[in-house]
C-alpha positions in Angstrom: 34.2 -45.6 91.3 32.1 -42.4 91.3 35.1 -40.5 92.7 37.2 -41.6 89.7 34.5 -40.4 87.3 34.3 -37.0 88.9 38.1 -36.6 89.0 38.4 -37.7 85.4 35.7 -35.2 84.4 37.4 -32.4 86.2 40.8 -33.3 84.6 39.1 -33.4 81.1 37.5 -30.0 81.8 40.8 -28.5 82.9 42.6 -29.9 79.8 39.9 -28.5 77.6 40.1 -25.1 79.3 43.9 -25.0 78.9 43.6 -26.0 75.2 41.1 -23.2 74.5 43.2 -20.7 76.4 46.3 -21.6 74.4 44.4 -21.5 71.1 42.7 -18.2 71.8 45.8 -16.4 73.3 46.5 -12.9 72.1 49.0 -13.2 69.2 51.0 -10.1 70.0 52.3 -10.3 73.6 55.9 -9.6 72.7 55.4 -6.8 70.3 52.7 -4.7 72.0 53.3 -1.9 69.5 52.6 -4.2 66.5 49.6 -5.5 68.2 48.2 -2.0 68.8 48.8 -1.1 65.1 47.1 -4.3 64.0 44.2 -3.5 66.2 43.9 0.0 64.8 44.1 -1.3 61.2 41.5 -3.9 61.9 39.2 -1.3 63.6 39.6 0.9 60.5 38.7 -2.0 58.2 35.8 -2.8 60.5 34.5 0.8 60.3 34.9 0.8 56.5 32.9 -2.5 56.3 30.2 -1.1 58.5 29.8 2.0 56.2 29.7 -0.3 53.2 27.1 -2.5 54.9 24.9 0.5 55.7 25.2 1.7 52.1 24.2 -1.7 50.8 21.3 -1.9 53.2 20.0 1.4 51.9 20.3 0.1 48.3 18.6 -3.1 49.3 15.7 -1.2 50.8 15.4 1.0 47.7 15.3 -2.1 45.5 12.8 -3.8 47.8 10.5 -0.8 47.5 10.8 -0.8 43.7 10.1 -4.5 43.6 7.0 -4.1 45.7 5.9 -1.2 43.5 6.4 -3.3 40.3 4.6 -6.3 42.0 1.6 -4.0 42.6 1.6 -2.8 39.0 1.9 -6.3 37.8 -1.1 -7.3 39.9 -3.2 -4.5 38.6 -2.1 -5.2 35.0 -3.2 -8.8 35.4 -6.6 -7.7 36.7 -7.0 -5.4 33.6 -6.1 -8.3 31.3 -8.7 -10.5 33.0 -11.3 -7.8 32.6 -10.5 -7.3 28.9 -10.6 -11.1 28.3 -14.0 -11.2 30.0 -15.3 -8.4 27.8 -14.0 -10.1 24.7 -15.7 -13.4 25.7 -18.9 -11.5 26.4 -18.8 -10.0 22.9 -18.0 -13.3 21.3 -20.8 -15.0 23.2 -23.2 -12.2 22.2 -22.3 -12.6 18.5 -22.5 -16.4 18.8 -26.1 -16.1 20.0 -27.2 -14.0 17.0 -29.3 -15.6 14.2 -28.5 -15.1 10.5 -30.5 -11.9 10.0 -29.0 -10.4 13.1 -25.5 -11.4 12.0 -26.0 -9.8 8.6 -27.2 -6.6 10.3 -24.3 -6.7 12.7 -21.5 -7.1 10.2 -23.1 -4.9 7.4 -24.2 -2.2 9.8 -27.5 -2.5 8.1 -30.7 -2.3 10.1 -33.3 -4.7 8.9 -36.1 -3.5 11.1 -38.8 -1.2 9.7 -38.7 2.4 10.7 -42.5 2.6 11.2 -43.4 4.1 7.8 -47.1 3.9 6.8 
């Protein structure tokens, strides 16, 4: 029984190997000249694609650097906006804490305190 399983496994492996060999055979055995020309043409296309890929990689890196730079500027701009909002709220809170006389003096630019005249 075990011998049959081993033989069956070996036969299946051999059949699979033959199938793969037939599917992956070189397409140009009869016309070696055509096969060589196809190979040269494909190599030229491959080289062209490699050059294009390198150019696109350079552009990608350039755009990535620009995106990083813009991200840094955006971050600093957001910090400035937060600081400005905080200053605005501080001023509003300061004005909100003033009493009526102080509000009148603030908005009219009129000083209600005495100058120390005798």
